[in-house]
N, C-alpha and C positions, 0 to 999 in steps of 0.2 A: 504494500500500500504506500509506503513512503516514496518508493520509486515512481509511482504513478503521479503523486503530488509534485515531485520534482519536474517531471516532463510537462505537466500542466502549467506550473509556474514558469518554466522556461519558455513554453509556447506563448503564454500571456505576455511575458516581458518582451519577447521578440516582436509580437504583434504591436505592442505599445511603442516600442522603439521604431518600428517601421512607420507607424502613423506619425510620430513626432518628426522623424527624418523627412517624410514626404511633405508635411506641413511647412517645415523650415525651408525646404527646397523650393516649394511654390512661393513662399513669402519672399525669398531672395530673388526669384525671377520676376515677381510682380513689379511693375514700374511704380515709383513713388507718385502719389497724387500731386497734381500740379498745384502750387500755392495760389490762393485767391488773387494775390496781386499780379500774378502772371496771367491768369484767366481774364482779368479786367483790361489788359492791354488790347487795343484794337488789332484785328487781323488785317492783312493786306486788302486794300480796297474798301474797307468799312468806312473810312473817311475818304470821300471822293478825291481820286487822283493820287493818294498816298499809298505807298507800298512799304512793307517791312524791309529794311536794309538787312541782307543776309548776315547771320552770325553775330548780331549785335545785342541779343538779349542777355541782360545781366541780372542775376538775382542775388540778394544778400540779406542776411539775418543777423541781428546783433552786431558784433564786431565785423561780421562779414559785409556790412554796409560799406566797408572800405573798398570793396570791389566796384561800388558805384561812385562813392565820394572819395576821391584821392585826397584825403585830409579833410577835416571838418565833420566827419561822420558823428563825432561826439555831440554836436549840436542837435542832430536828429535823434540819437539814442537818449540824450538827456531830456528831450521833449516828448519822449514816448514812442518813437518809431520802433516797431518790432521787426519788420522786414520791409523790403521794397524790391520792385522790379523795374528795370529801365530798358527801353527799346528805342532804336533809332529808325526813322522813317525817311523815305526820299520821295520827292515829287519833282521830276525833271532834275534841275540843278539845286533845288531847295532841300533843306534838311529840317527835321523836327526831332526833338528828344523828349520823350514822354516818360515820366517816372510816377509810379503808383506806390504809396506808402500805406501800410496797415499800422495804425496807431494803437496804443494800449487801451484807449477808451475814446468815446465820443468827445468827452471833455478835453482830453489831451490833444486830440486832433483839432478841435475848434480853437483852443489856445494857440497852437502852433500856426494855424491859418491866420489868426488875428495878428500874431507876431510879424508875419510877412506883410500882411495887408497894411499895417500901420506905417511901415516905411515906404511901401510901393504906392500908397495913396498920394504921395507927393509928386509922382510923375504926372506931367501934363496930360498924357494920353490915357490916364487911368480910366477904366470903364467897367462899372459893375455889370454883371450878367445875371440873369435868372435862368439857369439851366437845371431846373428841378432842385436847386440847392444854392448855397452861398458860393459865389464864383466871381472872378474878375480877370481882366486882361489889360495889359499896357504894352506900349512899344518904347524901347530905348536902346541905343547903341546898335542899331541894325537888327534887333531881334524882337519878336513879340513874345511876351511871357504871360502865361495864364496859370491861375491857381484855383483849386476847387477843394471844398470840404463836403463830404457826404458820409454820414454815419461815422465809422472809424477810419475812413479812407481819405488821405490827403494826397492830392494829385497836382503835379506840375507839368506844364507844357512849355517848351522853349522852341519857337519856330523861327528859323533863319531864312527870311524871304525879303526881297525888296518890296517897298511900298506898303500899303495898308492891308494887303491881303493876308499878311502874317497873323494879324489879330483874328481874322475870320477863320483861318485854319486852326489856330489855337482853340478858339471857341468850339469848332466842330469836333476836335479831339476830346475836349472836356465834356461836351454833351454826350458823345458816344459812351464814354466811361461812366458818366453819371447815370445814364439809363441802365447800364450793366450792374452798377452798384445797387440800384433800386431793385433789380431782379434777384440779385444775390442775397440781399439783406431784406427779406420780407418781414414786415411788422407781424408781431404775434397776433393771431386771431383771438378775439374775445371769446371767453367760455360761455356756453349756453346754459 
């Protein structure tokens, strides 16, 4: 009888080990889910005329934000940036750099947005926008810059174009991302 128990125990342990090994193997082969900040970046053509510039997607989290901000990342982490994704876009000879940050809270995101808005408001071309949330655009030094806050997401758009069309392009990028944030962060439905 003890011999029979030994074989049953050995068979049970082998089956359990096989199951664990299979689960670990499948988990290792499964791709990591794409971070929300990456999902929020527009795909090629979503903003009319703009295409993703190949191999320019950068993602960073915590101190990994240095991959996006070569120096100065501390400003972002101290103000609550948890992670960010940045993508470069091209439209003929024009360039846009879009960065989406996920902040630690709505409050932290709003505070950081207000920090930028306070200094940018001094620009003559400062123009508030209503693209489903608090947002603004201004033009200075040959670039149009736009900032957006929605929920926990703080978004920046820098568009390098000649003329006034850079502000319109920045607005189009911000609007696209704002709509995506609205779909990603659905408000809780009231209980019945």
